[in-house]
Jmol script that loads the backbone (N, CA, C; Angstrom):
load data "model"
ATOM      1  N   UNK A   1      97.357 105.423  89.372  1.00  0.00           N
ATOM      2  CA  UNK A   1      96.044 106.079  89.236  1.00  0.00           C
ATOM      3  C   UNK A   1      96.106 107.578  88.879  1.00  0.00           C
ATOM      4  N   UNK A   2      96.208 107.943  88.042  1.00  0.00           N
ATOM      5  CA  UNK A   2      95.912 109.189  87.590  1.00  0.00           C
ATOM      6  C   UNK A   2      95.145 109.847  87.530  1.00  0.00           C
ATOM      7  N   UNK A   3      95.521 111.435  88.407  1.00  0.00           N
ATOM      8  CA  UNK A   3      93.895 112.145  87.831  1.00  0.00           C
ATOM      9  C   UNK A   3      92.844 112.885  86.979  1.00  0.00           C
ATOM     10  N   UNK A   4      93.625 111.994  85.442  1.00  0.00           N
ATOM     11  CA  UNK A   4      93.566 112.228  84.645  1.00  0.00           C
ATOM     12  C   UNK A   4      92.313 111.621  84.122  1.00  0.00           C
ATOM     13  N   UNK A   5      93.184 110.524  84.573  1.00  0.00           N
ATOM     14  CA  UNK A   5      92.044 109.000  84.366  1.00  0.00           C
ATOM     15  C   UNK A   5      90.622 108.834  85.430  1.00  0.00           C
ATOM     16  N   UNK A   6      90.814 109.700  86.890  1.00  0.00           N
ATOM     17  CA  UNK A   6      90.036 109.693  87.301  1.00  0.00           C
ATOM     18  C   UNK A   6      88.584 111.119  87.436  1.00  0.00           C
ATOM     19  N   UNK A   7      89.248 111.913  86.839  1.00  0.00           N
ATOM     20  CA  UNK A   7      88.849 112.822  86.643  1.00  0.00           C
ATOM     21  C   UNK A   7      87.939 112.234  85.579  1.00  0.00           C
ATOM     22  N   UNK A   8      87.248 111.360  84.847  1.00  0.00           N
ATOM     23  CA  UNK A   8      86.472 111.246  83.887  1.00  0.00           C
ATOM     24  C   UNK A   8      85.772 110.244  84.327  1.00  0.00           C
ATOM     25  N   UNK A   9      85.594 109.851  85.610  1.00  0.00           N
ATOM     26  CA  UNK A   9      84.478 109.181  86.424  1.00  0.00           C
ATOM     27  C   UNK A   9      83.428 109.447  86.802  1.00  0.00           C
ATOM     28  N   UNK A  10      82.232 109.304  87.084  1.00  0.00           N
ATOM     29  CA  UNK A  10      81.802 110.109  87.781  1.00  0.00           C
ATOM     30  C   UNK A  10      81.499 110.145  89.536  1.00  0.00           C
ATOM     31  N   UNK A  11      80.770 110.913  89.979  1.00  0.00           N
ATOM     32  CA  UNK A  11      80.872 111.216  91.679  1.00  0.00           C
ATOM     33  C   UNK A  11      80.173 109.700  92.388  1.00  0.00           C
ATOM     34  N   UNK A  12      79.445 108.502  91.619  1.00  0.00           N
ATOM     35  CA  UNK A  12      79.277 107.774  92.593  1.00  0.00           C
ATOM     36  C   UNK A  12      80.223 106.960  91.901  1.00  0.00           C
ATOM     37  N   UNK A  13      80.929 106.847  90.912  1.00  0.00           N
ATOM     38  CA  UNK A  13      81.719 105.920  90.470  1.00  0.00           C
ATOM     39  C   UNK A  13      83.226 106.538  91.322  1.00  0.00           C
ATOM     40  N   UNK A  14      83.499 107.031  91.749  1.00  0.00           N
ATOM     41  CA  UNK A  14      84.573 108.043  92.392  1.00  0.00           C
ATOM     42  C   UNK A  14      84.018 107.635  94.088  1.00  0.00           C
ATOM     43  N   UNK A  15      83.135 108.046  94.488  1.00  0.00           N
ATOM     44  CA  UNK A  15      82.593 107.393  95.868  1.00  0.00           C
ATOM     45  C   UNK A  15      82.993 105.991  96.286  1.00  0.00           C
ATOM     46  N   UNK A  16      82.752 104.980  94.999  1.00  0.00           N
ATOM     47  CA  UNK A  16      82.688 103.303  95.139  1.00  0.00           C
ATOM     48  C   UNK A  16      84.552 103.617  95.854  1.00  0.00           C
ATOM     49  N   UNK A  17      85.053 103.795  94.337  1.00  0.00           N
ATOM     50  CA  UNK A  17      86.058 103.617  94.718  1.00  0.00           C
ATOM     51  C   UNK A  17      86.787 104.025  95.849  1.00  0.00           C
ATOM     52  N   UNK A  18      86.490 105.490  96.352  1.00  0.00           N
ATOM     53  CA  UNK A  18      87.652 105.538  97.825  1.00  0.00           C
ATOM     54  C   UNK A  18      86.791 104.592  98.788  1.00  0.00           C
ATOM     55  N   UNK A  19      86.081 103.739  99.578  1.00  0.00           N
ATOM     56  CA  UNK A  19      85.037 103.068  99.563  1.00  0.00           C
ATOM     57  C   UNK A  19      86.462 101.586  99.193  1.00  0.00           C
ATOM     58  N   UNK A  20      86.470 101.336  98.274  1.00  0.00           N
ATOM     59  CA  UNK A  20      87.360 100.345  97.818  1.00  0.00           C
ATOM     60  C   UNK A  20      88.646 100.529  98.055  1.00  0.00           C
ATOM     61  N   UNK A  21      89.396 101.625  97.897  1.00  0.00           N
ATOM     62  CA  UNK A  21      90.286 101.835  98.178  1.00  0.00           C
ATOM     63  C   UNK A  21      90.563 102.253 100.000  1.00  0.00           C
ATOM     64  N   UNK A  22      89.671 102.450 100.961  1.00  0.00           N
ATOM     65  CA  UNK A  22      89.897 102.408 102.146  1.00  0.00           C
ATOM     66  C   UNK A  22      89.493 101.031 102.931  1.00  0.00           C
ATOM     67  N   UNK A  23      89.186  99.885 101.976  1.00  0.00           N
ATOM     68  CA  UNK A  23      89.167  98.691 102.340  1.00  0.00           C
ATOM     69  C   UNK A  23      90.430  98.067 101.914  1.00  0.00           C
ATOM     70  N   UNK A  24      90.873  98.415 101.182  1.00  0.00           N
ATOM     71  CA  UNK A  24      92.114  97.843 100.249  1.00  0.00           C
ATOM     72  C   UNK A  24      93.337  98.055 101.405  1.00  0.00           C
ATOM     73  N   UNK A  25      93.536  99.806 101.866  1.00  0.00           N
ATOM     74  CA  UNK A  25      94.170 100.078 102.849  1.00  0.00           C
ATOM     75  C   UNK A  25      94.403  99.270 104.424  1.00  0.00           C
ATOM     76  N   UNK A  26      92.978  99.544 104.780  1.00  0.00           N
ATOM     77  CA  UNK A  26      93.206  98.472 105.896  1.00  0.00           C
ATOM     78  C   UNK A  26      93.414  97.087 106.237  1.00  0.00           C
ATOM     79  N   UNK A  27      93.212  96.397 104.312  1.00  0.00           N
ATOM     80  CA  UNK A  27      93.774  94.880 104.866  1.00  0.00           C
ATOM     81  C   UNK A  27      95.192  95.002 104.595  1.00  0.00           C
ATOM     82  N   UNK A  28      95.810  96.136 103.828  1.00  0.00           N
ATOM     83  CA  UNK A  28      97.467  96.070 103.548  1.00  0.00           C
ATOM     84  C   UNK A  28      97.986  96.575 105.356  1.00  0.00           C
ATOM     85  N   UNK A  29      96.938  97.270 106.232  1.00  0.00           N
ATOM     86  CA  UNK A  29      97.795  97.712 107.482  1.00  0.00           C
ATOM     87  C   UNK A  29      97.617  96.949 108.349  1.00  0.00           C
ATOM     88  N   UNK A  30      96.433  95.462 108.210  1.00  0.00           N
ATOM     89  CA  UNK A  30      96.875  94.410 108.567  1.00  0.00           C
ATOM     90  C   UNK A  30      97.586  93.585 108.448  1.00  0.00           C
ATOM     91  N   UNK A  31      98.044  93.340 107.272  1.00  0.00           N
ATOM     92  CA  UNK A  31      98.868  92.534 106.445  1.00  0.00           C
ATOM     93  C   UNK A  31     100.489  93.065 106.872  1.00  0.00           C
ATOM     94  N   UNK A  32     100.764  94.372 107.183  1.00  0.00           N
ATOM     95  CA  UNK A  32     101.590  95.292 107.911  1.00  0.00           C
ATOM     96  C   UNK A  32     101.743  94.885 109.237  1.00  0.00           C
ATOM     97  N   UNK A  33     100.497  94.820 109.693  1.00  0.00           N
ATOM     98  CA  UNK A  33     100.853  94.546 111.187  1.00  0.00           C
ATOM     99  C   UNK A  33     101.065  92.823 111.889  1.00  0.00           C
ATOM    100  N   UNK A  34     101.080  92.169 111.000  1.00  0.00           N
ATOM    101  CA  UNK A  34     101.515  90.792 110.867  1.00  0.00           C
ATOM    102  C   UNK A  34     102.773  90.550 110.352  1.00  0.00           C
ATOM    103  N   UNK A  35     103.263  91.413 109.366  1.00  0.00           N
ATOM    104  CA  UNK A  35     104.829  91.375 109.276  1.00  0.00           C
ATOM    105  C   UNK A  35     104.701  90.664 107.497  1.00  0.00           C
ATOM    106  N   UNK A  36     103.255  90.229 106.945  1.00  0.00           N
ATOM    107  CA  UNK A  36     102.923  89.397 105.846  1.00  0.00           C
ATOM    108  C   UNK A  36     102.973  90.788 104.554  1.00  0.00           C
ATOM    109  N   UNK A  37     103.144  91.711 104.933  1.00  0.00           N
ATOM    110  CA  UNK A  37     103.102  92.721 103.586  1.00  0.00           C
ATOM    111  C   UNK A  37     104.793  93.142 103.159  1.00  0.00           C
ATOM    112  N   UNK A  38     104.894  92.521 101.479  1.00  0.00           N
ATOM    113  CA  UNK A  38     105.891  92.496 101.591  1.00  0.00           C
ATOM    114  C   UNK A  38     106.527  93.800 100.626  1.00  0.00           C
ATOM    115  N   UNK A  39     105.233  94.844  99.934  1.00  0.00           N
ATOM    116  CA  UNK A  39     105.843  96.352  98.751  1.00  0.00           C
ATOM    117  C   UNK A  39     104.782  97.148 100.588  1.00  0.00           C
ATOM    118  N   UNK A  40     105.849  97.413 100.946  1.00  0.00           N
ATOM    119  CA  UNK A  40     105.542  98.459 102.494  1.00  0.00           C
ATOM    120  C   UNK A  40     104.562 100.128 100.949  1.00  0.00           C
ATOM    121  N   UNK A  41     105.544 100.047 100.648  1.00  0.00           N
ATOM    122  CA  UNK A  41     105.359 101.147  99.144  1.00  0.00           C
ATOM    123  C   UNK A  41     103.757 101.748  99.154  1.00  0.00           C
ATOM    124  N   UNK A  42     103.014 100.458  98.769  1.00  0.00           N
ATOM    125  CA  UNK A  42     101.514 100.316  98.090  1.00  0.00           C
ATOM    126  C   UNK A  42     100.350 101.018  99.808  1.00  0.00           C
ATOM    127  N   UNK A  43     101.031 100.916 100.717  1.00  0.00           N
ATOM    128  CA  UNK A  43     100.550 102.071 101.665  1.00  0.00           C
ATOM    129  C   UNK A  43     100.493 103.186 101.432  1.00  0.00           C
ATOM    130  N   UNK A  44     101.420 103.978 101.067  1.00  0.00           N
ATOM    131  CA  UNK A  44     101.866 105.091 100.796  1.00  0.00           C
ATOM    132  C   UNK A  44     100.797 104.926  99.124  1.00  0.00           C
ATOM    133  N   UNK A  45     101.038 104.476  98.560  1.00  0.00           N
ATOM    134  CA  UNK A  45     100.527 104.446  97.468  1.00  0.00           C
ATOM    135  C   UNK A  45      98.399 104.960  97.781  1.00  0.00           C
ATOM    136  N   UNK A  46      98.139 103.976  98.515  1.00  0.00           N
ATOM    137  CA  UNK A  46      96.685 103.753  98.542  1.00  0.00           C
ATOM    138  C   UNK A  46      96.215 105.417  99.212  1.00  0.00           C
ATOM    139  N   UNK A  47      97.048 105.481  99.590  1.00  0.00           N
ATOM    140  CA  UNK A  47      96.311 107.255 100.765  1.00  0.00           C
ATOM    141  C   UNK A  47      96.351 107.884  99.801  1.00  0.00           C
ATOM    142  N   UNK A  48      97.577 108.049  99.049  1.00  0.00           N
ATOM    143  CA  UNK A  48      97.637 109.045  98.192  1.00  0.00           C
ATOM    144  C   UNK A  48      96.075 109.279  97.186  1.00  0.00           C
ATOM    145  N   UNK A  49      96.307 107.515  96.317  1.00  0.00           N
ATOM    146  CA  UNK A  49      95.717 107.675  95.890  1.00  0.00           C
ATOM    147  C   UNK A  49      94.079 108.602  96.406  1.00  0.00           C
ATOM    148  N   UNK A  50      93.446 107.712  97.472  1.00  0.00           N
ATOM    149  CA  UNK A  50      92.378 107.752  98.481  1.00  0.00           C
ATOM    150  C   UNK A  50      92.563 110.114  98.396  1.00  0.00           C
ATOM    151  N   UNK A  51      93.669 110.009  98.834  1.00  0.00           N
ATOM    152  CA  UNK A  51      93.134 111.680  98.707  1.00  0.00           C
ATOM    153  C   UNK A  51      92.961 112.223  97.340  1.00  0.00           C
ATOM    154  N   UNK A  52      93.727 111.844  96.507  1.00  0.00           N
ATOM    155  CA  UNK A  52      93.423 112.126  94.943  1.00  0.00           C
ATOM    156  C   UNK A  52      92.484 112.236  94.624  1.00  0.00           C
ATOM    157  N   UNK A  53      91.399 111.169  95.108  1.00  0.00           N
ATOM    158  CA  UNK A  53      90.075 111.157  94.678  1.00  0.00           C
ATOM    159  C   UNK A  53      89.390 112.051  95.508  1.00  0.00           C
ATOM    160  N   UNK A  54      89.557 112.481  96.883  1.00  0.00           N
ATOM    161  CA  UNK A  54      88.371 113.266  97.257  1.00  0.00           C
ATOM    162  C   UNK A  54      89.215 114.894  96.828  1.00  0.00           C
ATOM    163  N   UNK A  55      90.092 115.350  96.887  1.00  0.00           N
ATOM    164  CA  UNK A  55      90.590 116.469  96.049  1.00  0.00           C
ATOM    165  C   UNK A  55      89.513 116.297  94.825  1.00  0.00           C
ATOM    166  N   UNK A  56      89.476 115.780  93.802  1.00  0.00           N
ATOM    167  CA  UNK A  56      88.749 115.822  93.187  1.00  0.00           C
ATOM    168  C   UNK A  56      87.385 116.235  93.367  1.00  0.00           C
ATOM    169  N   UNK A  57      86.674 114.759  94.234  1.00  0.00           N
ATOM    170  CA  UNK A  57      85.051 115.501  94.754  1.00  0.00           C
ATOM    171  C   UNK A  57      85.205 116.584  95.433  1.00  0.00           C
ATOM    172  N   UNK A  58      86.079 117.510  95.994  1.00  0.00           N
ATOM    173  CA  UNK A  58      86.142 118.821  96.725  1.00  0.00           C
ATOM    174  C   UNK A  58      85.824 119.745  95.575  1.00  0.00           C
ATOM    175  N   UNK A  59      86.597 119.477  94.527  1.00  0.00           N
ATOM    176  CA  UNK A  59      87.010 120.692  93.368  1.00  0.00           C
ATOM    177  C   UNK A  59      85.554 120.736  92.641  1.00  0.00           C
ATOM    178  N   UNK A  60      85.161 119.604  92.892  1.00  0.00           N
ATOM    179  CA  UNK A  60      83.927 119.273  91.548  1.00  0.00           C
ATOM    180  C   UNK A  60      82.696 119.866  92.887  1.00  0.00           C
ATOM    181  N   UNK A  61      82.643 119.779  93.789  1.00  0.00           N
ATOM    182  CA  UNK A  61      81.552 120.427  94.733  1.00  0.00           C
ATOM    183  C   UNK A  61      81.693 121.618  95.138  1.00  0.00           C
ATOM    184  N   UNK A  62      83.125 121.867  95.137  1.00  0.00           N
ATOM    185  CA  UNK A  62      83.393 123.842  95.197  1.00  0.00           C
ATOM    186  C   UNK A  62      82.869 124.771  94.147  1.00  0.00           C
ATOM    187  N   UNK A  63      83.160 123.685  92.889  1.00  0.00           N
ATOM    188  CA  UNK A  63      82.664 124.491  91.524  1.00  0.00           C
ATOM    189  C   UNK A  63      81.468 124.532  91.029  1.00  0.00           C
ATOM    190  N   UNK A  64      80.446 123.346  91.761  1.00  0.00           N
ATOM    191  CA  UNK A  64      79.279 123.434  91.694  1.00  0.00           C
ATOM    192  C   UNK A  64      78.128 124.610  92.650  1.00  0.00           C
ATOM    193  N   UNK A  65      78.848 124.901  93.787  1.00  0.00           N
ATOM    194  CA  UNK A  65      78.366 125.799  94.240  1.00  0.00           C
ATOM    195  C   UNK A  65      78.512 127.495  93.524  1.00  0.00           C
ATOM    196  N   UNK A  66      79.862 127.667  92.938  1.00  0.00           N
ATOM    197  CA  UNK A  66      79.740 128.755  92.878  1.00  0.00           C
ATOM    198  C   UNK A  66      78.738 128.617  91.398  1.00  0.00           C
TER     199      UNK A  66
END
end "model"
wireframe off; spacefill off
backbone 0.3
color backbone group
């Protein structure tokens, strides 16, 4: 997911996306723990997507304060 695409979404949409990605990350971790996950790179990609969204939300919050 590109940051450019994420910046077009509203704050509530981004927060919903973070919730969905955290749930997906949990499922991926469970599958990895039981050796059922084929593409382990998805773990890192999902973590990076979460961090990217949180960064955008923090940038917006900071910009609103100033």
